[in-house]
N, C-alpha and C positions, 0 to 999 in steps of 0.2 A: 195270353201273352202280354208281357209288359212292353209298351211301345217306347221307342227312342224319341219320336216326335209327336206333337199333337196331331191326331188324325181327325180330319174333317170330311164331311160329305158336302161338297160344294153344290149349290143350287143355281141353276141358270134357267131363265125363262125360255131361252132358245132351245135348251136341251129338253125341257118339259113340253113345250109347244112349238115344234119346228114347222108346223103347218100340215095341212091335210095330206096324208099319204107320203110324207117326207120322213126320211130317217134323220134323227138329230145329228148335226155336225159336232164333232168333238174338236175343241180348239187344239192347235199344235203347241201353243205356248201360253203360259199364264204370267201375269205381272204381279209382283208382291212389293208392298211398301216396306222399307227397312230403315233402320237407324244407321246413318253413315259411320257412326263410331264403332260399329260391331263388325266391320269387314275383317278378313275376307269372308265371302259367302260361298256355301257349297250348294249347288242346285242339281236337280235331275237334268240329264241330257237325254238325247234320243236312245242311247244304249247304256249309259252308266251315270256317273256324276261328274261335275265340272266345277272348278273353282272360279269365282268371279271376284276380282280384286276391288272394284269400285262400282257403286250403283250408277245407273243412268240418271239423267236430269230428273229432279223430283224425288230422288232417293228411291228409285224403282229398280228391281232386278227381275230378270225373266228366267223362268224354269220351263223346260220342255215337258209336255204331257207325254207319257209313255205307258205301255202296258206294264202293270205291276200286279201280277196275280197274287203274290205273297209279299206283304210289306217287310217280312223278316229278311228277304233277299236284299232289298234296298237298304235296310238298317245295317246289314253287314257291310255293304259297299261303303256306306257313310262312315262306319266305325274304322274300316281300313284306311279310307282317305284321310280322316281326321288324325289317326295315329301317325301316318306317314308325314303329313304336313306339320303336325305338332313337333315331331322329331327334327325335321329339316329346318324349321323356323325357330326352334327352341322356345316354344310357347310355355313349357313347363307343365304341360297337361298330360304327359305320358310317363308312367312310372312302372317299376318292376312289380310283378305279382307277389308281393310280400306285405306284411302288416305295415311296415314303414312306407311302402309304396302307396298303400291304401290311405294312410294318414296324409301323405303328400298330395294325393288326388283330392281328398276332402279339403285340405288347406287351400289348394289351387282354386277350387270353385267358390269356397266361402270368402276368399280374398276379394271377390267381385260382388260381395253383399248378397250372395245367393246361399241361404243357409237352411232352407227347408228341402232336404235332399233325400234321394233314394239311391240304392246301389243295385244296379242291374247285374245279374249273374246268370250263368248257364243253368239249365235244369240239372238237378242232382239225380244221379242214378246209383244203383248198387255198385257198379264197376267204376264210377267216377264220383266219389263222395266229395262234398264241399269241404274245403280246409276249415279246421276248427277256428283258426284265427279270424276268418271271415264272419263266422257266427258270433264269436265273442265280441268282435268290433261292433257289429250291428246292435247287439244287446247293450253294450256300454254306451254307444254314441246315440242310440235311438233312431238311427237311420235304417229303415227296413231294407231287407234283401228282397228283390223282386225277380223271381226266376223268369227267364226269357229263352224260348226255344231257339232263337236265332243267334244267341251269344256263343262264341267259340270257347273251348275249354281253356282253363287257366287265364280267365279274363274277368274283369269287373269294370263297370262304368259308373262313375259318380255323376249324377245329373239332378237338376232341380225337379221336385215333384210336379211343379207347374211347367209342363213342356213348352208352353208359350215362350219361355226364356231360351229354348233350344232351337225350335223350328216347327215347321208344319208339313204334313203330308196331306194334300187335298185331293180327294177322289171326285172325279166328274161323273163317272159311271162305275159299274162294278169292278172293272179291272184297269181303268185308265186314270192316272193320277200324275201330279207334279209335286215335287218336294223342294223345300228351301230350308237350309240350316243357316240361321242368321247370327249365331253366337257360338261358332265352333271352337274358338280358342279359349273361351271363358266358361261356357255352359256345359262342356263335356270334358271330363277327366278320365283317363284310361289307365287301368292297372292290368298289365298283360305280361304273361310269362313267355319267354322266347327260348 
């Protein structure tokens, strides 16, 4: 599966060595350092995702640790939240599911000097083939198509290959993680049919 965010396994001395006979405590919140120029930030909350407008002192934001058994579910929540906010705030990162929409999405991300890109697309099936214009654009542009099981139909995402420019999903243990999208308006462009 192609990931929307950089996925990390976070190490903690407390989680590894909680003490004899003790179950390791899982933190409720993690803090992340961010660049104040990339607001707003989208973070995991206890049950969904939440927009944070400004960082705390020291350019820190907080994300809730929650059970995330399947990162695809969280990636879909992020996609929907970024699409909604992008339309509402007119970021210019949401485009129709057409060849011109895809070109507009690429132009949006490259306008922020992010030019080593990938295009995340849903998995292709016999009943849901990929549009030929997507294939042609990928071949002509050199931006690879990366199938992702969590992607909805009639959708493509233009993102930097280096997901550090988008955000992080940090796992503390097998199913507990926190996520931060620190470049939602610039590092994610959405091409989605409605």
